[in-house]
N, C-alpha and C positions, 0 to 999 in steps of 0.2 A: 746260127750256132753260140755263144761265149764264148770264150778261152779263162782256161781256170788259171787263178793265178796261182804263182811260181808259190807260195804260201801252199796252198794247199796240197800241189801237187807233188811236195817236198814233203810234207805229213805228206800223201800217202802213200810214198816212194820207201816211209821207214815205216806204213805198217809191216815189209816185205825184209827189213832186214833183219840178219841171225841175233837173235835169243840168246844171249849171255849162257843156258843151256847147250846147243848150237857152237857156239864159238865152241865149249869149254869141248865136244866131241871131236872137232877140227883140230884140233890145236895137239889134242895126246896120243889121238889118229897120226899127225903127222912126224912126232914130236920137234917139232918147233921147229921143220925144216921145209921151205921153199918144196913144192908138193908137185912143183912146175919141173927148175930146174936139176933141184937136187940137193944143191949147192951151198945156199943161201942164209943166212935166219929170217926165216913166215915172220914180218907183221901186219898183213894183210892177209884181208877176207873175200873171195871173189865167185859171187857168185855164175855156177856152169848157167844155170838160162835165166840170163838177163834177169832184174826187172823191168826194164823196162817190155821188153817179149813176151812179160809175164800179163805184165801191163793190156797189149795190145791185145795177146789171145786169151787172157780170161781166167788162165792157171792161178788154181790157189795157193791164196799167202802163202800156209801151211807146208805146201810146194816145194816154195820158194828157200823158206825161212828153215827146212828139214838139212839135215849137217847133211845128209847127203843127194844134196845141193849143191858144197858150199866146198873150198881148197884153199889150205894154209898156204901163202904166197910170197915171193921176197917183192917191194914196189917194182921192181922192172919187170917181172915179169908183170904182176896186175895188168901195165898200162900193155904189154903185149898181147895176151889177153882181152880184155877192154879193143885193141884197137883188129881186133881178125873181123 
């Protein structure tokens, strides 16, 4: 089994990023405040079902890219969520 190039992996992951329409819905829902701590300005988008999990389990791209799978978070909370 060959190893996938870093570029190919990155391009495949990009297919799972939130489109602008989903980002806009998430921002409207959050009001610009971190949906995790509720105290900080949110600047990042977190996938509730992680892209890596989706890729490993064959979860449809449309599910991962949907606004219901996203949280608007501050960098500190995003780091905490990614390390769980």
